[in-house]
N, C-alpha and C positions, 0 to 999 in steps of 0.2 A: 504495499498502500503505499503508492506518497502523493504527496499534497504540495498546495503551491502555499509560498510562503512568500506574497509578493504585495508592496503595497505602491502606490500610487505617486501621491501627491509628492511637491516638494520640501524642503526645509531650510530657515535661515540658519546663520551660523549660529554655535551656543559660544558663552565668553566659557576659554582655553581659562583653566584655571593648573596648576602644577607648578615643578620646584623645571626651570630650565636644563638640560645633561648638555653640557660643554667640555671638552677636557682640548681642547683648541691651545692653552694658557698651560697645559701639564710642564715641567721642569722636571729628568730626572734627578734622585739625587745626590747618584752620581754616574759614574763611567756604566754601573754595572746593568745589564739584561738581568732584570728581574720579573717577576708573576704581574705587578703593578704597571711596570711599564708593556706589560704587553694589553694588560687591560684596558690603560690610557690608547691607546690605538687609536685613530679615527681610520673607521671600515669605510673606502671608497666602494661607491657603487659607479655601474656600470654609465660610459656616456652617451646620452642622445643628441643629437648635430639638429638644429635647428632648419624649418622647410627650406630657407631661402642658402644654408649651409655656411651663416658667419658666426653661429654662437653653438654654446654647447652645455648642457644641464646634466647634473649628478647630483646624489647625493652627499652625505657624510651623518653617518651613527657615531654616537657614541655611545659607551656605557658607564650609569654608574653603580657602583660597589656598595657605595652608602642608600642608594634607593633602593639595590638592584632589579636593575630595568634600563632599556636602550632609549635613544634617541633619535633621530633619524632628521636634517636639514636638508635644505638644495641649495647649490650655489648656481651660477650663472658669467661664462668668462668667455671670450674670444676662441674659435677655431686654433687661433698658434699660443695662448693660455694668457695672455692677456689681460688688462680689468676683471680680474679675478672679484665677484662680486657673494656674497653669501644674501638671499632673498627670500629666507623663512628663519627664523629663532621661537621657536615655539615649543612647549611642556609635552604635545602629541606628536608622530612623524609625521612627516608630508610622504609618503615610496608611492610608486610605481607613477613618477609626475612622468608626464609626456609634452609636447608644444600642443598648440592650437592654433587656429585663426592665426596662419600662418606665421609663426610664434610668439603672435600679441600677448597671448594669452597658455596660461601652461594649466595645465588638468593634474590631480594629483588625488591620492585616497588617501582620509583620512577622520579618525572621527565621530562620529555624532553619537551621545548620550553612549558612548562606550561599544560605537555600532559600526564600524567602517563603511564610510561613506563617498563617491564621488565628489571632489569639488574641484572648481574652479580658481584664478584667479589672474593678474593682469603679470607680465613678464617682470615688471621688478619688485611682486610679492603682494602688489598692494589687492586692493578692492576684492579681497576673499571670501568665499562664499559656497557654503554648499546648496549643489543641485540634486542632488537623486535622494531618494527614501526610501530605500528596500528591507523593506521587514525583515528580519534580524542580519544584515548589514550585508557588504559585499567580499569576497576574497580577490577580483582583479576587474579592471576594464580594457575593453580596447575600441576608439572611437575608428569608424569606418573615415575612407581617404577624403568624402567628401563632408563629414562631420553630420550626415543625418539624423544617423544613428550609431548606437551604442553599444557591443555585449560586453554584461554584469557576468561575473562570477556568480551567482545567487545558489541560497543551499536548498534541495525540498527535504522531507520528511521521507525515510526508506522502512523505516519496523513499525511495526506494533507496537503497543508500549501494553504493559497489563493494564492497565486501566481500558486502556484501548478493547480490549476482550473480558476487561472485567470492570466496571464505573462503580463499583461499589468499595472497590480498595480503594480509593485514594492517595492513600501512605504506603501502600506497597512496592516495594524496590526493587524485587525479581525481574530481571531479563528471561523474556520469554524464547528459546532459540532451537530454530528446527535446521540450517544449514549456515556452511561453512558461510569464511567471512563475515563472520561476525566482529572484528576485531580486524584492525589495522594498525601497526606502525605504533602508535600510542593514542589511540581513543575506540572505544566500541562504540560502530557503526550503526548512528538513528539515524545522520542526515549525508545525503551525496549534496556531491555538486551540480549544479544545472547553468548551462548558457540562458540569459535573459539578452532580448532583444528590445531594445527601446527606443523610443524617438528623442535626438537634442535639436532644443531650437536655440541654442544660443546661450540662453538662460536658463532653461531649466531640464531634466531628464523626462521622462514622462511616459507610458504607456509599455512597462517593460512585458514581453510575453514571452513567458517560456518554450521554448522551439524543441524539446526534448516529453513534452508535456504528459505525463501520466507514463513515461519509460522509463524503468527502476535501474538505469545506468546510468554512471559517472560521465560529465565531460568539466573540466577537466579532468583525468584519471588522477587518485589517490598512491601516496600520502603526495608526492611533490609535484602535481600537475601546479601549473599555472596558466597564466595567460599569455606563453608563449605557445600554448595550444588551440590557440584564431588564427584566423590567416582571413585580413575582407581582401576582396579581388579590387581593384584600381577604382574603377567607375563605382562600386559599395553598393551593390544589387546580392552580393551570393558571399557569404561567411562559409569558412574552413571550420569542422572543429574537431577534436580527436577524442576518441570515447573506443574504449574499450565494452561492446554491447552484450557485456556475461552479465551473468551474478552469483549468487551464491557459490556452487560448488564448482560448476564454469568454471567462474573468474576466480579461483585459487589455485587453479588450474593450467591458465592460460595468460598467454602477454600477446596473445594476437588482437591489435587495437589498429585502428583503421581511421579513413582521413574521410570526414562527409561534410559531403557540401550541399549547404541550405539555400537556397534560391529566397530573398525575398516576394519577390515579382507574386511568385507559382507555390509559393509556400511547399515546394515540396525537397524532398530531404537524399541525394542519393552516394551511397558508397564508393566512392572514388580511387579506393586502393584493393578493391575486394579478389581476392585470393591469393593477396601478399599475408602471410603467418606469422612472420612475428611482431615487433615494435614496428609501430608505424608516428611517428614525431614530429613536432615543428616546422608545420607548413609556412612557406614564408612565401610572398606571390614577387613576379618581377615586377618591375613598377609599370613597362609598357601590359600588362595582363596575360604577357603571351606565355608563359608557363606559371610552373606550382612547384618549388624544391622542396622537398623535406626528406626527414632519417629515418632509414626503415633497416628495420632488423630482418634478416632469412627464416629465421626457424623458430618455429612456435616452444615455447616453454623457455629459450636462451636468453635472461633477458643481459648475459652480460655479452651477447652473438658481435658480430662487427656491425659498426655504424654505419651503412651505405648513404654515399649522397644520391637522390632518384629527382628527377625531373620530370613534371608530364607535360608534353604538349596541351596545352586546354582547349584546339580546336582541334586536332584531331584523337586525343583520350592517348597517347601514345606516351611510355613510359621508357625511362632511360636508364641508369646504371649507371652514371658517371666513376664511379670508381671500383668499377669492376677488375680493372688494373692497374688498383693500389693496394696493399694490404697492410691498413688502418683503417681504426677505429675512430668516427668522428665525434668531435664532441659539439658543435654550434654550426652556425651556417651563417651568411649574410649577402644579398646578393652585390654582384658590383651594380652604379649607378645605369654604364652601358647596355647591361642584362645580358652582357655578353660571359660574364664568369659569375663565378662562386667564391667568397672568401669562407676561410675554413680554422678554425684552428680542430686541435687530434696532438695527439702525444705521439711523441718518437723518440726514439734514444732517450732518453728520461727528464726531457724536456715536452713544455708546450709549444711551436711553433704556431707560427702564422699562416697561411698558404691558400694561395688561388686557383683554381680549376675552370677553363676552358667546357664553353659547355659545347662546343662544334668537335674539338681533336680530344678532349677528355683530358690533356697536359696539364700537370701536376706542377705549379712552382713553390716555392720559396720565398715569401714575401719581407717575414722576419723571423730569425734565430738567434736566440744566445740563451746562458746561462740562468732561463725565468721560463714562467708561464704566462701567455697572455689569454684575455677572455676578453667578454665582452665586446667584441669587435664591433666598430662601426667607420662603414668606407663612406670617401667621402668624392664629393664632384670630382675633386685634382688630380685626382687617382690616388691618394692618399689615405690614410686608416689608422682612425683610432681607436686603442683599445684598452682594458687594463693591464696591466704588468706589476706580474711579484714574483718571487723569492723564497726558498727558503729561510733568506735574513731579512728581510724586507714584505712589507703588505701593500697591498695596491695601490696605485697612481696611476692619472689618468695618462697614455702617453701618445705621442700622432709619429704616426713609420710612413713618411714621405713617396710618394711614387718609386726613387732611391734604394728603399729600404732603412733610407737616415734614420735612428732614432730620438723624438729629443721630447724632454719631460714636460708637460704641461702641466701638472698639479706640482705641489710641497706639500699635502695634509702632515705626512711623518716627517718631515725631511728632518727642520727642526731638531725633536728627538734622537733621533737615529746617528743624527750626527754630535749629541753629547753625548754616545754610547762609543763604548768598545766591545765591539762583534765579536761575534764567531765567522771561523773561515770553511770554504765550503771546496772540496774535493771532489771531480770523480776519479774512480776507480777499476781498472776492468777485471774480476775475480775470476780463477778460472773454478768451473764447476764438474760435478763426477761422473758427469757424457762426455767431458770435454768441449764443452763451450764457451765464453765471455760470458761475464756476470754483470750490467752496469750497476755501479754502486758509488750514491752518496754517502763521503764520508765529511762532517760537519767536526772541524776541531776546536777547544775551548778558544777563549780570548788571550792575545798572549801566548802562543801556544809554543810550547818550550819542547824538543826532540828528546833534547836529551834528559828530560822527565818524566816520570811514567804516571799517566792518568788511567780512572777504572774507566768500565767504555759497558757503550747500553747500544746491545739490537733492536732496531726498528721495524717489527710486525707488522706489514698494512694489513686493511682491513677490506673488505670488499665482497670476493674474493680480490677480484678486477679490478681494482683504482690503482690508478697511475700512482709511482712513486719516481714524482717528477721533482723540479725546483717549487713547490704546494709549500702554501705558506698557510698553519692552521694554526688557530685561538686555540686548541684544544692539544696536540699533536706538537707541538711547538719543537720542533727542531735543533731551532737556534739556540732558544731556552735550555733545553735542555744540556745544550750542551755549554752556554752561558755558568751554567751551575756546576764542574768543573770533570763532565762527561765527552769523554771523544763519541762520537751516535756513530752507528751503522747504518747505512737503509738499503737494501739488496736493491733490488729489480729482481726479484725473485719469478718464478715457475708462475704464471697466470697473472702475469700484469702489462696491459697496453702497452702497447710505443714501440713491442720488437716484433711484429707481425703474429698474425692469427693463429699459428703454431707452438708460440708459445704463452703467448693466451690466455690459448684453449689445454692449455696442458694439467691444467692445476685440476678440470673440471672431473671426477669420477676418484682422486685421490690426492684426498686430502689425508695427511698425513704422508705420503708421497715422496717424489722429484722436490715440491719446492721449500722442504722440510731439509731435505739434504743442501741444497742453497743455501740455506739459512747456515745452518753450520757451517758451509764451505765459506761463506764471508766470514765466520768469526773464527773460521781459524787460517784463513789467509790475514786478517789483521793480528792476530797473536802472535805471528810472525816477527813481527812492530815491536823494538824496544821501548819506545814508547808508550807503548801498550801492557796495564798490569793485567797480566792471563789472570787471575789470582781473583780481579773484580769487574767482575761482566758480567752486568743483567738483560735480560728480556722486558722487550714491552711492549704491546698493544691491543689494538682492543676488534669487537665483532672477530671478522674473521682472524684475525691479529692475535684475539683475548684465545681462539681455539689454538694456535699456534702456539701463545705461552703456556697451557695447557699441557698440548701437548708433548713439545720441551721439555718441559719438569718432568715427563715420564722416560725422555727419552736419549736426556744433552749427554751423560757420560762424562759426568763433573766437571763439561764447559762454564756453566753459568753460578754466579754466586745469592741470586735473589731475582725475583719474577712478581712483572703486574699485568696485570687479568682484567680488563674492563668490557664488559659486554661479553664476555665470550662462550662459543658454546665448549660445555664442557660435559654433556652425556647425550651426544650424537641421537642414540634410538629416540631418548625424551624430547631433544631437538625437531626433528620430524612430526612430532606428533603436536608439535607446544607451539612453532612457528604458525605465521597466517598466509604467508604465502605460498602455494605448495607447488607452484613451480618450481620455485629457485630447489628447497628441498629434493627432488622427483629428478631436474635435472643434474647437481651437482652430488648429486650422494646417488644418486643413481635406481632409486626407486622406494618403496619399503622396504623395512628391517625382517617384515613377514616374508619376502620372494625368498623359500629360500635356495632354489635354484639362479637368484637372480646372479652374478658371479659379481657387477660391479656394485652392486647395494654392499652387498657382503665383504666387501673390499673395505666399503666406505666405515658401515659399520665398526670391522673389527679394529681399524685405528680410531675410532672415538679416546679422546682423551682418557677417560673413567677407566678405562678398560687397562692403564696404566699404571694409577694410583699406588700399587705397591714397590714404584720403586723410586716415590716422588721420595724426597730428602736437602729439599731447598727450600729458603724462606720466599713467603709468595704474597702479593697484597693481591684480593679480590676487588674491584665496584664496578658497582651497576645502581641501574636506576628501574623505578618498579611502574613508569608509565612503559617500558619496555616491552611491545608485544611482538616485534621482530625474533629478539634473542629474550627470554624471560628471564626477571631475575632469579627464581629459584636457581638457573644453572649457576648461576656465582654463587650460591648459595651451599648449594651440592659440594661447590667447589672447596670451597672453604672449608664445610662439616667435614669433610674427608682429609682434609690438611688437617687440621685438628685430631680429628681423632687417629692419625696416622702419628702425631707428638711432632708435627713440623710449626714452626713459628710461624703465624699468618695472622692476617689481620683483612677485615672486611668494612670497604665506606657504601652504602645503602644511601641510596637518596628516591625519597619516597614522590617524589614531584616531578623529576626527569624522565624522561623516554631513553632511546639507544644513544644519546647525546647529551653531552652535560653544557643545558644552556642559560641558566639563568647567574649574574654576575657572582654571586656570595655563594652558590653551587661550587663556581667558574676557579674562584680564589683558593674555598676548601680542599680543591679536587686537589691543585697543582701543590698546596701546601702540603697536603697526606702523600700526595704523588712522592714529591724530593723526599720528604721526613724518614721516606719508608727506605727510597736510593739510597740516602748519606749515610743511614742506619748500617747496611750491609754492606755495600760498595765503596766507603768513600775512607782510604786510609784511615786513621784512629789520631794521630796527629790536624789531620788536617778536618777533620769533625768541627 
């Protein structure tokens, strides 16, 4: 049962109250890179170029540990970085901002009585007013090119409550469940997102219509789908949206999403990727309306399949795989202004460069490559590209890549802070593996590294399991922060990571506890040869699949490690198969259920469950987990902690009752870091340095 939750009237601006969060004047107390510094960084959002190409709109969010929340404000600058001005300074975030009215105004989301709505203001931040009033609020919006319509991400009721069935029990809290996908990521699924197409007259959004009325399907897809799941045709008469039109068990077993084209005039919907069986996502029209491009995976049930760039000729319906001869997976795409090529970013060789692919001959060119990752690309009319750039030792800033590939930094949100610090250094190291290959490994050295001294080391185990170990910058698993604390950090691109071809990426599936674990041990053994590594004080840390890795290594490390930290990791694979929500992942990666005794792949996976090696555990371990984690339940961490204590092994557990697979609240993030380093220092740091 689903029901609409839509209101149609507009609202006037509410009086904004609360404390403004702004760390722009933060000064480090000394030259040390600390948790306080990490939390003080401004978090820069992707650049949005104005319609005339002269201005750039972007956001910067800051976190307040004291207030235990974050806030995002907006900035505008010229495309050369000059005349950089802050246009909002409020206690409530302005998110999802875009240019409208040819650049005269800006539309954005902000709360009205704690519900997100669409607002508009002049390009200088004045004349701010709310223009939508959707009951229950929205989670995103996208105006049509002619700005006569807007698609809003609203919510509709998905399941019956106990009160729907038994209205005489108004205080009953039980949930009546009769199918799978009753929970997802960090919530019990009681509502699902639906696209609402509404009219816009320049001052008010009105008459929203649910174009999936009475369909029990998500659009966009949970848990991470957003406005990138929608694309308007240049004439504003058609809207493409992404949906996996499945529910219950069928949804839990499949990744087969499709692109649906809704015709505003005819009120008809057409599946334009019918027969394409994997994820189809991120549709983008060329500005001339001739093509639609999108990202597409081939196989149903494999969420880490190669992401290909497909285009469709809108006149003929012909579909073309542009990356059929390119052996890497793509993260994001954007059309060039001349509609002859597509810019994209993709992991390759341990970094994430900017590429361009010609739609006529499929030629791929590197536009920009450095010891960094790029994201949030925005092509410019002059042949240049704006993008976000980050590395292991520096958070995002907006950069311009000119048509010759020259890089210039446009924003300096965190430059002053970084210039006051003595930062770690990063080195690329090629490590030989047990099967005769070479593995790209990032090694992060402490500030003022002295090779004549000995340092404790940390093996970083990546999650995903197929997430790149590139030049990523994390506000939790921050490799530079670990190094600044006195550790040499070893971050291998072990088997099962993108950026090294399809074979390397896919090897991990159905081989948990196999070659990728040998790769980890190879990296540790290779680094132990260095005189500056204290071989008696090496730890292993990781989250999600990285947490699985830590638990597995705890029973198979043969004395290599002196301490472990596992966050949100799989400890008991048998239990995980029946506890997780996205069954397609468990079926693909593990090979199937544990009760299929004749399924060799599945039996090999479950035989390698970390809990089967607890009898060999002999090393101190810290377990952390969030109780809102429905991907890997907190019971996995509790089992691991209990096992360690029952075995007489030094162990500690940090449980967050209000966090999911990640640790997001500022004070919880600081607590996590403090406990993290307290544990490592206790077991790994030489006594005289504690």
